[in-house]
All heavy atoms as TSV, in Angstrom:
chain	resi	resn	atom	element	x	y	z
A	1	MET	N	N	27.820	51.372	74.601
A	1	MET	CA	C	27.040	50.200	74.398
A	1	MET	C	C	27.761	49.020	75.075
A	1	MET	O	O	28.950	48.900	74.846
A	1	MET	CB	C	26.849	49.989	72.909
A	1	MET	CG	C	26.025	48.753	72.569
A	1	MET	SD	S	25.813	48.404	70.803
A	1	MET	CE	C	25.316	49.960	70.192
A	2	THR	N	N	27.025	48.215	75.796
A	2	THR	CA	C	27.639	47.080	76.450
A	2	THR	C	C	27.696	45.942	75.428
A	2	THR	O	O	27.070	45.930	74.414
A	2	THR	CB	C	26.804	46.661	77.636
A	2	THR	OG1	O	25.528	46.149	77.182
A	2	THR	CG2	C	26.568	47.783	78.655
A	3	ASP	N	N	28.519	44.951	75.796
A	3	ASP	CA	C	28.632	43.727	74.944
A	3	ASP	C	C	27.288	43.022	74.853
A	3	ASP	O	O	26.952	42.524	73.716
A	3	ASP	CB	C	29.668	42.754	75.563
A	3	ASP	CG	C	31.111	43.238	75.419
A	3	ASP	OD1	O	31.327	44.215	74.585
A	3	ASP	OD2	O	31.973	42.702	76.058
A	4	LYS	N	N	26.497	42.984	75.890
A	4	LYS	CA	C	25.209	42.346	75.892
A	4	LYS	C	C	24.202	43.047	74.987
A	4	LYS	O	O	23.511	42.438	74.179
A	4	LYS	CB	C	24.626	42.274	77.305
A	4	LYS	CG	C	23.344	41.530	77.418
A	4	LYS	CD	C	23.556	40.080	77.105
A	4	LYS	CE	C	22.274	39.330	77.365
A	4	LYS	NZ	N	22.302	37.982	76.827
A	5	GLN	N	N	24.271	44.371	75.032
A	5	GLN	CA	C	23.391	45.181	74.109
A	5	GLN	C	C	23.760	44.870	72.667
A	5	GLN	O	O	22.907	44.712	71.782
A	5	GLN	CB	C	23.517	46.713	74.461
A	5	GLN	CG	C	22.854	47.037	75.719
A	5	GLN	CD	C	23.202	48.461	76.146
A	5	GLN	OE1	O	24.334	48.903	75.951
A	5	GLN	NE2	N	22.233	49.159	76.724
A	6	GLN	N	N	25.079	44.945	72.346
A	6	GLN	CA	C	25.572	44.651	71.033
A	6	GLN	C	C	25.135	43.311	70.550
A	6	GLN	O	O	24.728	43.100	69.427
A	6	GLN	CB	C	27.058	44.849	70.980
A	6	GLN	CG	C	27.666	44.590	69.588
A	6	GLN	CD	C	27.246	45.646	68.550
A	6	GLN	OE1	O	27.073	46.824	68.925
A	6	GLN	NE2	N	26.998	45.249	67.349
A	7	GLU	N	N	25.269	42.287	71.384
A	7	GLU	CA	C	24.905	40.899	71.105
A	7	GLU	C	C	23.417	40.817	70.801
A	7	GLU	O	O	23.000	40.182	69.770
A	7	GLU	CB	C	25.205	40.063	72.289
A	7	GLU	CG	C	25.016	38.550	72.060
A	7	GLU	CD	C	25.488	37.744	73.282
A	7	GLU	OE1	O	26.701	37.604	73.471
A	7	GLU	OE2	O	24.619	37.330	74.011
A	8	MET	N	N	22.589	41.494	71.553
A	8	MET	CA	C	21.116	41.445	71.339
A	8	MET	C	C	20.790	42.098	70.017
A	8	MET	O	O	19.914	41.625	69.233
A	8	MET	CB	C	20.372	42.099	72.470
A	8	MET	CG	C	20.466	41.315	73.764
A	8	MET	SD	S	19.822	42.199	75.223
A	8	MET	CE	C	18.040	41.995	74.934
A	9	ILE	N	N	21.403	43.186	69.667
A	9	ILE	CA	C	21.220	43.895	68.414
A	9	ILE	C	C	21.648	42.980	67.261
A	9	ILE	O	O	20.918	42.883	66.255
A	9	ILE	CB	C	21.975	45.204	68.430
A	9	ILE	CG1	C	21.347	46.223	69.365
A	9	ILE	CG2	C	22.027	45.824	66.962
A	9	ILE	CD1	C	22.149	47.465	69.628
A	10	GLU	N	N	22.756	42.334	67.371
A	10	GLU	CA	C	23.267	41.450	66.330
A	10	GLU	C	C	22.279	40.281	66.080
A	10	GLU	O	O	21.972	39.921	64.934
A	10	GLU	CB	C	24.689	40.985	66.643
A	10	GLU	CG	C	25.671	42.020	66.510
A	10	GLU	CD	C	27.076	41.583	66.947
A	10	GLU	OE1	O	27.315	40.455	67.214
A	10	GLU	OE2	O	27.938	42.500	67.018
A	11	TYR	N	N	21.810	39.651	67.150
A	11	TYR	CA	C	20.844	38.566	66.995
A	11	TYR	C	C	19.552	38.988	66.333
A	11	TYR	O	O	19.012	38.320	65.464
A	11	TYR	CB	C	20.554	37.869	68.343
A	11	TYR	CG	C	21.686	37.049	68.905
A	11	TYR	CD1	C	21.994	37.063	70.238
A	11	TYR	CD2	C	22.468	36.206	68.090
A	11	TYR	CE1	C	23.048	36.315	70.798
A	11	TYR	CE2	C	23.547	35.482	68.558
A	11	TYR	CZ	C	23.806	35.505	69.963
A	11	TYR	OH	O	24.825	34.754	70.441
A	12	THR	N	N	19.039	40.122	66.710
A	12	THR	CA	C	17.761	40.663	66.168
A	12	THR	C	C	18.037	40.957	64.659
A	12	THR	O	O	17.203	40.605	63.856
A	12	THR	CB	C	17.356	41.872	66.925
A	12	THR	OG1	O	17.092	41.534	68.282
A	12	THR	CG2	C	16.073	42.462	66.310
A	13	THR	N	N	19.173	41.535	64.374
A	13	THR	CA	C	19.490	41.875	63.003
A	13	THR	C	C	19.537	40.633	62.129
A	13	THR	O	O	19.008	40.586	61.040
A	13	THR	CB	C	20.793	42.674	62.897
A	13	THR	OG1	O	20.701	43.912	63.665
A	13	THR	CG2	C	21.204	43.008	61.479
A	14	GLN	N	N	20.169	39.601	62.653
A	14	GLN	CA	C	20.268	38.335	61.916
A	14	GLN	C	C	18.883	37.781	61.669
A	14	GLN	O	O	18.557	37.324	60.566
A	14	GLN	CB	C	21.075	37.305	62.667
A	14	GLN	CG	C	22.513	37.649	62.753
A	14	GLN	CD	C	23.283	36.672	63.657
A	14	GLN	OE1	O	22.756	35.700	64.238
A	14	GLN	NE2	N	24.571	36.956	63.811
A	15	ASP	N	N	18.018	37.815	62.648
A	15	ASP	CA	C	16.635	37.330	62.490
A	15	ASP	C	C	15.887	38.151	61.446
A	15	ASP	O	O	15.202	37.561	60.605
A	15	ASP	CB	C	15.884	37.413	63.838
A	15	ASP	CG	C	16.288	36.399	64.864
A	15	ASP	OD1	O	16.999	35.428	64.457
A	15	ASP	OD2	O	15.955	36.602	66.031
A	16	ILE	N	N	15.946	39.465	61.529
A	16	ILE	CA	C	15.248	40.323	60.559
A	16	ILE	C	C	15.693	40.026	59.127
A	16	ILE	O	O	14.916	39.903	58.222
A	16	ILE	CB	C	15.473	41.810	60.903
A	16	ILE	CG1	C	14.985	42.122	62.338
A	16	ILE	CG2	C	14.753	42.687	59.891
A	16	ILE	CD1	C	13.580	41.840	62.656
A	17	ILE	N	N	17.010	39.912	58.969
A	17	ILE	CA	C	17.527	39.647	57.615
A	17	ILE	C	C	17.022	38.321	57.088
A	17	ILE	O	O	16.583	38.144	55.897
A	17	ILE	CB	C	19.085	39.683	57.615
A	17	ILE	CG1	C	19.486	41.165	57.785
A	17	ILE	CG2	C	19.688	39.127	56.353
A	17	ILE	CD1	C	20.967	41.382	58.065
A	18	ALA	N	N	16.962	37.310	57.962
A	18	ALA	CA	C	16.359	35.968	57.559
A	18	ALA	C	C	14.913	36.114	57.198
A	18	ALA	O	O	14.444	35.557	56.236
A	18	ALA	CB	C	16.546	34.995	58.709
A	19	PHE	N	N	14.136	36.915	57.990
A	19	PHE	CA	C	12.707	37.181	57.693
A	19	PHE	C	C	12.571	37.809	56.320
A	19	PHE	O	O	11.702	37.423	55.504
A	19	PHE	CB	C	12.084	38.027	58.727
A	19	PHE	CG	C	11.931	37.428	60.105
A	19	PHE	CD1	C	11.864	38.297	61.247
A	19	PHE	CD2	C	11.895	36.078	60.354
A	19	PHE	CE1	C	11.759	37.795	62.432
A	19	PHE	CE2	C	11.759	35.562	61.614
A	19	PHE	CZ	C	11.706	36.380	62.707
A	20	ILE	N	N	13.377	38.822	56.023
A	20	ILE	CA	C	13.305	39.520	54.774
A	20	ILE	C	C	13.604	38.598	53.629
A	20	ILE	O	O	12.925	38.543	52.548
A	20	ILE	CB	C	14.283	40.699	54.732
A	20	ILE	CG1	C	13.792	41.761	55.740
A	20	ILE	CG2	C	14.322	41.327	53.315
A	20	ILE	CD1	C	14.813	42.890	56.010
A	21	MET	N	N	14.638	37.800	53.799
A	21	MET	CA	C	15.037	36.782	52.748
A	21	MET	C	C	13.889	35.859	52.440
A	21	MET	O	O	13.638	35.584	51.266
A	21	MET	CB	C	16.280	36.010	53.146
A	21	MET	CG	C	17.554	36.866	53.157
A	21	MET	SD	S	18.971	36.017	53.872
A	21	MET	CE	C	19.094	34.615	52.852
A	22	GLU	N	N	13.251	35.337	53.503
A	22	GLU	CA	C	12.148	34.394	53.361
A	22	GLU	C	C	10.890	35.067	52.734
A	22	GLU	O	O	10.351	34.547	51.789
A	22	GLU	CB	C	11.828	33.782	54.651
A	22	GLU	CG	C	10.776	32.714	54.529
A	22	GLU	CD	C	10.516	31.999	55.864
A	22	GLU	OE1	O	11.520	31.864	56.647
A	22	GLU	OE2	O	9.359	31.703	56.211
A	23	ASP	N	N	10.487	36.209	53.304
A	23	ASP	CA	C	9.252	36.788	52.919
A	23	ASP	C	C	9.293	37.514	51.584
A	23	ASP	O	O	8.302	37.577	50.857
A	23	ASP	CB	C	8.777	37.843	53.966
A	23	ASP	CG	C	8.325	37.149	55.248
A	23	ASP	OD1	O	8.168	35.959	55.295
A	23	ASP	OD2	O	8.058	37.886	56.263
A	24	GLU	N	N	10.462	38.039	51.211
A	24	GLU	CA	C	10.581	38.821	50.060
A	24	GLU	C	C	11.481	38.168	48.913
A	24	GLU	O	O	11.770	38.742	47.934
A	24	GLU	CB	C	11.155	40.196	50.320
A	24	GLU	CG	C	10.192	40.983	51.257
A	24	GLU	CD	C	10.597	42.419	51.425
A	24	GLU	OE1	O	11.377	42.942	50.607
A	24	GLU	OE2	O	10.168	43.050	52.391
A	25	SER	N	N	11.837	36.923	49.184
A	25	SER	CA	C	12.746	36.206	48.322
A	25	SER	C	C	13.942	36.977	47.805
A	25	SER	O	O	14.266	37.026	46.646
A	25	SER	CB	C	11.894	35.756	47.088
A	25	SER	OG	O	10.859	34.868	47.438
A	26	ARG	N	N	14.596	37.639	48.766
A	26	ARG	CA	C	15.761	38.414	48.449
A	26	ARG	C	C	17.016	37.619	48.805
A	26	ARG	O	O	17.036	36.726	49.696
A	26	ARG	CB	C	15.767	39.704	49.262
A	26	ARG	CG	C	14.762	40.705	48.800
A	26	ARG	CD	C	14.986	42.002	49.524
A	26	ARG	NE	N	13.976	42.952	49.138
A	26	ARG	CZ	C	14.247	43.991	48.309
A	26	ARG	NH1	N	15.466	44.190	47.890
A	26	ARG	NH2	N	13.273	44.834	47.999
A	27	SER	N	N	18.106	37.988	48.178
A	27	SER	CA	C	19.448	37.438	48.516
A	27	SER	C	C	19.830	37.986	49.867
A	27	SER	O	O	19.307	38.994	50.347
A	27	SER	CB	C	20.433	37.821	47.480
A	27	SER	OG	O	20.693	39.204	47.484
A	28	MET	N	N	20.798	37.379	50.468
A	28	MET	CA	C	21.342	37.889	51.752
A	28	MET	C	C	21.780	39.318	51.582
A	28	MET	O	O	21.412	40.186	52.403
A	28	MET	CB	C	22.422	37.016	52.318
A	28	MET	CG	C	22.881	37.544	53.669
A	28	MET	SD	S	24.083	36.510	54.431
A	28	MET	CE	C	23.143	35.136	54.970
A	29	ASP	N	N	22.541	39.583	50.504
A	29	ASP	CA	C	23.032	40.958	50.303
A	29	ASP	C	C	21.920	41.931	50.123
A	29	ASP	O	O	21.969	43.038	50.652
A	29	ASP	CB	C	23.943	40.989	49.060
A	29	ASP	CG	C	25.342	40.379	49.340
A	29	ASP	OD1	O	25.681	40.168	50.516
A	29	ASP	OD2	O	26.038	40.088	48.377
A	30	GLY	N	N	20.879	41.549	49.387
A	30	GLY	CA	C	19.723	42.428	49.168
A	30	GLY	C	C	18.982	42.683	50.436
A	30	GLY	O	O	18.585	43.847	50.700
A	31	ALA	N	N	18.820	41.648	51.257
A	31	ALA	CA	C	18.121	41.791	52.526
A	31	ALA	C	C	18.933	42.666	53.476
A	31	ALA	O	O	18.354	43.572	54.158
A	31	ALA	CB	C	17.840	40.418	53.146
A	32	MET	N	N	20.178	42.498	53.482
A	32	MET	CA	C	21.071	43.307	54.351
A	32	MET	C	C	21.056	44.755	53.942
A	32	MET	O	O	20.913	45.632	54.824
A	32	MET	CB	C	22.510	42.760	54.327
A	32	MET	CG	C	22.647	41.416	54.984
A	32	MET	SD	S	24.264	40.633	54.680
A	32	MET	CE	C	25.347	41.710	55.615
A	33	ASP	N	N	21.146	45.017	52.615
A	33	ASP	CA	C	21.085	46.430	52.147
A	33	ASP	C	C	19.784	47.038	52.544
A	33	ASP	O	O	19.795	48.210	52.974
A	33	ASP	CB	C	21.241	46.459	50.618
A	33	ASP	CG	C	22.670	46.120	50.125
A	33	ASP	OD1	O	23.607	46.169	50.972
A	33	ASP	OD2	O	22.858	45.823	48.979
A	34	LEU	N	N	18.683	46.339	52.381
A	34	LEU	CA	C	17.378	46.868	52.652
A	34	LEU	C	C	17.273	47.215	54.141
A	34	LEU	O	O	16.810	48.245	54.528
A	34	LEU	CB	C	16.279	45.881	52.239
A	34	LEU	CG	C	14.832	46.344	52.346
A	34	LEU	CD1	C	14.568	47.547	51.363
A	34	LEU	CD2	C	13.909	45.196	51.968
A	35	PHE	N	N	17.635	46.250	54.972
A	35	PHE	CA	C	17.477	46.480	56.441
A	35	PHE	C	C	18.438	47.522	56.966
A	35	PHE	O	O	18.106	48.439	57.738
A	35	PHE	CB	C	17.619	45.161	57.176
A	35	PHE	CG	C	17.284	45.337	58.656
A	35	PHE	CD1	C	16.073	45.865	59.097
A	35	PHE	CD2	C	18.184	45.021	59.626
A	35	PHE	CE1	C	15.744	46.071	60.448
A	35	PHE	CE2	C	17.906	45.157	61.012
A	35	PHE	CZ	C	16.658	45.662	61.401
A	36	TYR	N	N	19.702	47.442	56.559
A	36	TYR	CA	C	20.753	48.380	57.028
A	36	TYR	C	C	20.422	49.853	56.665
A	36	TYR	O	O	20.885	50.772	57.307
A	36	TYR	CB	C	22.097	48.005	56.590
A	36	TYR	CG	C	22.646	46.737	57.268
A	36	TYR	CD1	C	23.606	45.964	56.580
A	36	TYR	CD2	C	22.285	46.322	58.523
A	36	TYR	CE1	C	24.110	44.799	57.199
A	36	TYR	CE2	C	22.780	45.214	59.147
A	36	TYR	CZ	C	23.729	44.464	58.451
A	36	TYR	OH	O	24.197	43.309	59.044
A	37	SER	N	N	19.678	49.997	55.545
A	37	SER	CA	C	19.377	51.390	55.153
A	37	SER	C	C	18.012	51.888	55.699
A	37	SER	O	O	17.595	52.962	55.359
A	37	SER	CB	C	19.345	51.416	53.610
A	37	SER	OG	O	18.278	50.692	53.111
A	38	SER	N	N	17.452	51.134	56.587
A	38	SER	CA	C	16.110	51.504	57.140
A	38	SER	C	C	16.231	52.295	58.400
A	38	SER	O	O	17.200	52.286	59.150
A	38	SER	CB	C	15.322	50.206	57.415
A	38	SER	OG	O	15.793	49.545	58.529
A	39	LYS	N	N	15.167	53.050	58.705
A	39	LYS	CA	C	15.062	53.798	59.948
A	39	LYS	C	C	14.909	52.823	61.118
A	39	LYS	O	O	15.344	53.041	62.247
A	39	LYS	CB	C	13.798	54.683	59.909
A	39	LYS	CG	C	13.962	55.844	58.968
A	39	LYS	CD	C	14.883	56.876	59.469
A	39	LYS	CE	C	14.895	58.071	58.580
A	39	LYS	NZ	N	15.977	58.984	58.915
A	40	THR	N	N	14.321	51.654	60.851
A	40	THR	CA	C	14.164	50.634	61.903
A	40	THR	C	C	15.518	50.167	62.417
A	40	THR	O	O	15.755	50.042	63.591
A	40	THR	CB	C	13.304	49.429	61.370
A	40	THR	OG1	O	12.076	49.918	60.924
A	40	THR	CG2	C	13.122	48.423	62.506
A	41	PHE	N	N	16.436	49.924	61.464
A	41	PHE	CA	C	17.806	49.547	61.871
A	41	PHE	C	C	18.509	50.636	62.670
A	41	PHE	O	O	19.133	50.452	63.632
A	41	PHE	CB	C	18.632	49.149	60.693
A	41	PHE	CG	C	20.037	48.694	61.029
A	41	PHE	CD1	C	20.264	47.540	61.666
A	41	PHE	CD2	C	21.137	49.560	60.730
A	41	PHE	CE1	C	21.599	47.134	61.980
A	41	PHE	CE2	C	22.422	49.169	61.086
A	41	PHE	CZ	C	22.614	47.936	61.687
A	42	GLU	N	N	18.288	51.878	62.179
A	42	GLU	CA	C	18.822	53.022	62.890
A	42	GLU	C	C	18.328	53.084	64.360
A	42	GLU	O	O	19.110	53.301	65.241
A	42	GLU	CB	C	18.418	54.313	62.179
A	42	GLU	CG	C	19.107	55.553	62.654
A	42	GLU	CD	C	18.681	56.773	61.811
A	42	GLU	OE1	O	18.693	56.663	60.550
A	42	GLU	OE2	O	18.339	57.770	62.410
A	43	ARG	N	N	17.046	52.861	64.527
A	43	ARG	CA	C	16.446	52.847	65.853
A	43	ARG	C	C	16.959	51.674	66.697
A	43	ARG	O	O	17.158	51.804	67.906
A	43	ARG	CB	C	14.953	52.856	65.806
A	43	ARG	CG	C	14.339	54.119	65.239
A	43	ARG	CD	C	12.852	54.056	65.265
A	43	ARG	NE	N	12.295	55.181	64.481
A	43	ARG	CZ	C	11.634	55.020	63.354
A	43	ARG	NH1	N	11.398	53.849	62.861
A	43	ARG	NH2	N	11.204	56.094	62.730
A	44	LEU	N	N	17.031	50.479	66.056
A	44	LEU	CA	C	17.532	49.293	66.753
A	44	LEU	C	C	18.946	49.504	67.301
A	44	LEU	O	O	19.172	49.017	68.408
A	44	LEU	CB	C	17.484	48.090	65.784
A	44	LEU	CG	C	18.009	46.775	66.318
A	44	LEU	CD1	C	17.129	46.255	67.420
A	44	LEU	CD2	C	18.070	45.719	65.129
A	45	THR	N	N	19.788	50.145	66.542
A	45	THR	CA	C	21.169	50.299	66.987
A	45	THR	C	C	21.355	51.451	67.906
A	45	THR	O	O	22.467	51.650	68.486
A	45	THR	CB	C	22.125	50.441	65.742
A	45	THR	OG1	O	21.681	51.563	64.972
A	45	THR	CG2	C	22.134	49.186	64.933
A	46	ASP	N	N	20.307	52.291	68.165
A	46	ASP	CA	C	20.387	53.396	69.147
A	46	ASP	C	C	19.816	52.787	70.468
A	46	ASP	O	O	18.644	52.677	70.633
A	46	ASP	CB	C	19.530	54.518	68.686
A	46	ASP	CG	C	19.517	55.667	69.651
A	46	ASP	OD1	O	20.111	55.582	70.715
A	46	ASP	OD2	O	18.843	56.695	69.301
A	47	VAL	N	N	20.765	52.469	71.358
A	47	VAL	CA	C	20.314	51.790	72.593
A	47	VAL	C	C	19.422	52.684	73.421
A	47	VAL	O	O	18.666	52.104	74.279
A	47	VAL	CB	C	21.548	51.313	73.441
A	47	VAL	CG1	C	22.307	50.217	72.739
A	47	VAL	CG2	C	22.449	52.478	73.832
A	48	GLU	N	N	19.442	53.959	73.250
A	48	GLU	CA	C	18.541	54.820	73.969
A	48	GLU	C	C	17.080	54.608	73.641
A	48	GLU	O	O	16.192	54.843	74.519
A	48	GLU	CB	C	18.825	56.341	73.596
A	48	GLU	CG	C	20.273	56.806	74.044
A	48	GLU	CD	C	20.427	56.763	75.568
A	48	GLU	OE1	O	19.503	57.207	76.283
A	48	GLU	OE2	O	21.489	56.272	76.009
A	49	THR	N	N	16.789	54.046	72.500
A	49	THR	CA	C	15.347	53.767	72.134
A	49	THR	C	C	14.887	52.497	72.919
A	49	THR	O	O	13.671	52.356	73.037
A	49	THR	CB	C	15.158	53.503	70.629
A	49	THR	OG1	O	15.852	52.296	70.299
A	49	THR	CG2	C	15.673	54.636	69.804
A	50	GLY	N	N	15.733	51.630	73.277
A	50	GLY	CA	C	15.360	50.381	73.929
A	50	GLY	C	C	14.759	49.360	72.956
A	50	GLY	O	O	14.307	48.316	73.375
A	51	LEU	N	N	14.749	49.673	71.682
A	51	LEU	CA	C	14.186	48.728	70.700
A	51	LEU	C	C	14.856	47.359	70.688
A	51	LEU	O	O	14.243	46.400	70.464
A	51	LEU	CB	C	14.205	49.338	69.296
A	51	LEU	CG	C	13.437	48.575	68.205
A	51	LEU	CD1	C	11.965	48.391	68.557
A	51	LEU	CD2	C	13.561	49.348	66.865
A	52	TYR	N	N	16.165	47.331	70.993
A	52	TYR	CA	C	16.889	46.097	71.031
A	52	TYR	C	C	16.369	45.112	72.089
A	52	TYR	O	O	16.631	43.937	72.021
A	52	TYR	CB	C	18.376	46.373	71.225
A	52	TYR	CG	C	18.691	46.789	72.667
A	52	TYR	CD1	C	19.100	45.870	73.585
A	52	TYR	CD2	C	18.630	48.155	73.019
A	52	TYR	CE1	C	19.413	46.258	74.872
A	52	TYR	CE2	C	18.890	48.495	74.325
A	52	TYR	CZ	C	19.293	47.630	75.243
A	52	TYR	OH	O	19.611	48.027	76.538
A	53	LEU	N	N	15.579	45.630	73.024
A	53	LEU	CA	C	15.013	44.781	74.035
A	53	LEU	C	C	13.700	44.066	73.582
A	53	LEU	O	O	13.233	43.141	74.262
A	53	LEU	CB	C	14.646	45.622	75.257
A	53	LEU	CG	C	15.870	46.323	76.007
A	53	LEU	CD1	C	15.382	47.272	76.990
A	53	LEU	CD2	C	16.716	45.174	76.654
A	54	GLN	N	N	13.186	44.520	72.479
A	54	GLN	CA	C	11.926	43.895	71.904
A	54	GLN	C	C	12.320	42.599	71.138
A	54	GLN	O	O	13.435	42.422	70.754
A	54	GLN	CB	C	11.212	44.823	71.038
A	54	GLN	CG	C	10.829	46.145	71.716
A	54	GLN	CD	C	9.846	45.935	72.854
A	54	GLN	OE1	O	8.975	45.156	72.728
A	54	GLN	NE2	N	10.080	46.644	73.946
A	55	GLY	N	N	11.344	41.786	70.928
A	55	GLY	CA	C	11.533	40.583	70.184
A	55	GLY	C	C	11.719	40.871	68.688
A	55	GLY	O	O	11.315	41.891	68.171
A	56	SER	N	N	12.379	39.902	68.007
A	56	SER	CA	C	12.624	40.056	66.566
A	56	SER	C	C	11.352	40.238	65.795
A	56	SER	O	O	11.329	41.004	64.844
A	56	SER	CB	C	13.427	38.827	66.042
A	56	SER	OG	O	14.638	38.759	66.716
A	57	ALA	N	N	10.316	39.492	66.113
A	57	ALA	CA	C	9.013	39.617	65.334
A	57	ALA	C	C	8.492	41.043	65.490
A	57	ALA	O	O	7.997	41.542	64.538
A	57	ALA	CB	C	8.029	38.569	65.834
A	58	TYR	N	N	8.566	41.609	66.697
A	58	TYR	CA	C	8.090	42.996	66.865
A	58	TYR	C	C	8.869	43.965	66.004
A	58	TYR	O	O	8.288	44.811	65.335
A	58	TYR	CB	C	8.189	43.343	68.361
A	58	TYR	CG	C	7.777	44.792	68.671
A	58	TYR	CD1	C	6.451	45.074	68.857
A	58	TYR	CD2	C	8.710	45.798	68.766
A	58	TYR	CE1	C	5.997	46.398	69.125
A	58	TYR	CE2	C	8.304	47.109	68.985
A	58	TYR	CZ	C	6.954	47.393	69.161
A	58	TYR	OH	O	6.588	48.662	69.459
A	59	VAL	N	N	10.154	43.833	66.012
A	59	VAL	CA	C	11.018	44.759	65.228
A	59	VAL	C	C	10.768	44.519	63.750
A	59	VAL	O	O	10.706	45.473	62.999
A	59	VAL	CB	C	12.514	44.511	65.588
A	59	VAL	CG1	C	13.415	45.405	64.728
A	59	VAL	CG2	C	12.749	44.769	67.062
A	60	TYR	N	N	10.523	43.278	63.345
A	60	TYR	CA	C	10.221	43.009	61.903
A	60	TYR	C	C	8.896	43.715	61.516
A	60	TYR	O	O	8.777	44.237	60.385
A	60	TYR	CB	C	10.217	41.519	61.661
A	60	TYR	CG	C	10.042	41.165	60.208
A	60	TYR	CD1	C	10.886	41.740	59.201
A	60	TYR	CD2	C	9.039	40.283	59.801
A	60	TYR	CE1	C	10.743	41.420	57.890
A	60	TYR	CE2	C	8.878	40.027	58.485
A	60	TYR	CZ	C	9.685	40.541	57.505
A	60	TYR	OH	O	9.575	40.240	56.165
A	61	GLU	N	N	7.945	43.643	62.384
A	61	GLU	CA	C	6.622	44.291	62.069
A	61	GLU	C	C	6.843	45.834	61.918
A	61	GLU	O	O	6.288	46.414	61.023
A	61	GLU	CB	C	5.599	44.011	63.152
A	61	GLU	CG	C	5.074	42.609	63.148
A	61	GLU	CD	C	4.491	42.166	61.818
A	61	GLU	OE1	O	3.690	43.018	61.202
A	61	GLU	OE2	O	4.764	41.072	61.290
A	62	MET	N	N	7.699	46.382	62.784
A	62	MET	CA	C	8.021	47.817	62.583
A	62	MET	C	C	8.685	48.049	61.274
A	62	MET	O	O	8.386	49.075	60.567
A	62	MET	CB	C	8.950	48.229	63.701
A	62	MET	CG	C	8.377	48.558	64.973
A	62	MET	SD	S	9.573	49.282	66.153
A	62	MET	CE	C	9.866	50.889	65.387
A	63	PHE	N	N	9.583	47.198	60.917
A	63	PHE	CA	C	10.305	47.335	59.598
A	63	PHE	C	C	9.284	47.222	58.462
A	63	PHE	O	O	9.353	48.058	57.503
A	63	PHE	CB	C	11.341	46.231	59.479
A	63	PHE	CG	C	11.991	46.163	58.119
A	63	PHE	CD1	C	12.893	47.098	57.697
A	63	PHE	CD2	C	11.564	45.130	57.251
A	63	PHE	CE1	C	13.429	47.047	56.427
A	63	PHE	CE2	C	12.141	45.062	55.968
A	63	PHE	CZ	C	13.074	46.028	55.544
A	64	LYS	N	N	8.353	46.309	58.506
A	64	LYS	CA	C	7.368	46.121	57.433
A	64	LYS	C	C	6.456	47.378	57.348
A	64	LYS	O	O	6.143	47.834	56.214
A	64	LYS	CB	C	6.573	44.885	57.606
A	64	LYS	CG	C	7.369	43.581	57.349
A	64	LYS	CD	C	6.491	42.380	57.243
A	64	LYS	CE	C	5.542	42.171	58.341
A	64	LYS	NZ	N	4.873	40.861	58.242
A	65	MET	N	N	6.087	47.871	58.482
A	65	MET	CA	C	5.286	49.133	58.529
A	65	MET	C	C	6.088	50.317	57.825
A	65	MET	O	O	5.463	51.112	57.058
A	65	MET	CB	C	4.836	49.507	59.891
A	65	MET	CG	C	3.774	48.546	60.407
A	65	MET	SD	S	2.982	49.002	62.035
A	65	MET	CE	C	4.116	50.100	62.773
A	66	GLU	N	N	7.298	50.409	58.149
A	66	GLU	CA	C	8.218	51.414	57.525
A	66	GLU	C	C	8.229	51.253	56.043
A	66	GLU	O	O	8.105	52.209	55.283
A	66	GLU	CB	C	9.590	51.378	58.125
A	66	GLU	CG	C	10.519	52.319	57.482
A	66	GLU	CD	C	12.007	52.156	57.847
A	66	GLU	OE1	O	12.255	51.529	58.937
A	66	GLU	OE2	O	12.840	52.574	57.128
A	67	GLN	N	N	8.397	50.020	55.617
A	67	GLN	CA	C	8.505	49.772	54.139
A	67	GLN	C	C	7.143	50.087	53.454
A	67	GLN	O	O	7.166	50.623	52.323
A	67	GLN	CB	C	8.882	48.303	53.865
A	67	GLN	CG	C	10.266	47.968	54.312
A	67	GLN	CD	C	11.364	48.797	53.817
A	67	GLN	OE1	O	11.520	48.923	52.555
A	67	GLN	NE2	N	12.084	49.534	54.627
A	68	ASN	N	N	6.054	49.785	54.122
A	68	ASN	CA	C	4.749	50.078	53.548
A	68	ASN	C	C	4.547	51.596	53.450
A	68	ASN	O	O	4.007	52.128	52.445
A	68	ASN	CB	C	3.626	49.523	54.389
A	68	ASN	CG	C	3.506	48.035	54.220
A	68	ASN	OD1	O	3.939	47.444	53.179
A	68	ASN	ND2	N	2.963	47.331	55.197
A	69	GLN	N	N	5.005	52.363	54.427
A	69	GLN	CA	C	4.937	53.833	54.383
A	69	GLN	C	C	5.811	54.378	53.241
A	69	GLN	O	O	5.441	55.316	52.582
A	69	GLN	CB	C	5.436	54.434	55.690
A	69	GLN	CG	C	4.485	54.145	56.849
A	69	GLN	CD	C	3.189	54.900	56.757
A	69	GLN	OE1	O	3.138	55.955	56.122
A	69	GLN	NE2	N	2.107	54.381	57.316
A	70	ARG	N	N	6.978	53.751	53.050
A	70	ARG	CA	C	7.872	54.203	52.002
A	70	ARG	C	C	7.346	53.990	50.605
A	70	ARG	O	O	7.621	54.808	49.698
A	70	ARG	CB	C	9.162	53.430	52.151
A	70	ARG	CG	C	10.404	54.233	52.288
A	70	ARG	CD	C	11.594	53.305	52.191
A	70	ARG	NE	N	12.525	53.704	53.262
A	70	ARG	CZ	C	13.709	53.204	53.419
A	70	ARG	NH1	N	14.094	52.209	52.684
A	70	ARG	NH2	N	14.453	53.616	54.387
A	71	SER	N	N	6.571	52.908	50.453
A	71	SER	CA	C	6.067	52.537	49.102
A	71	SER	C	C	4.890	53.377	48.702
A	71	SER	O	O	4.378	53.207	47.600
A	71	SER	CB	C	5.871	51.054	48.984
A	71	SER	OG	O	4.748	50.702	49.883
A	72	ARG	N	N	4.308	54.209	49.571
A	72	ARG	CA	C	3.121	54.976	49.283
A	72	ARG	C	C	3.515	56.229	48.472
A	72	ARG	O	O	4.460	56.756	48.496
A	72	ARG	CB	C	2.429	55.390	50.542
A	72	ARG	CG	C	1.744	54.226	51.156
A	72	ARG	CD	C	0.958	54.651	52.358
A	72	ARG	NE	N	0.332	53.461	52.924
A	72	ARG	CZ	C	-0.388	53.521	54.023
A	72	ARG	NH1	N	-0.564	54.633	54.627
A	72	ARG	NH2	N	-0.890	52.416	54.476
């Protein structure tokens, strides 16, 4: 993984955690735990998927869809 790829993943991760905190009224630790344990985070950190190239809003929508599937 290149430095640029790592940087893009980190920025997206920060955005997603902020979205979770705002939308779900979670603490930072709670939001981090939720996102870091998700399949979306797993895909984001796998540079082969190219997900890190997508915008934060797109990745967050994927995360929300995953959470909706989980809650069924």
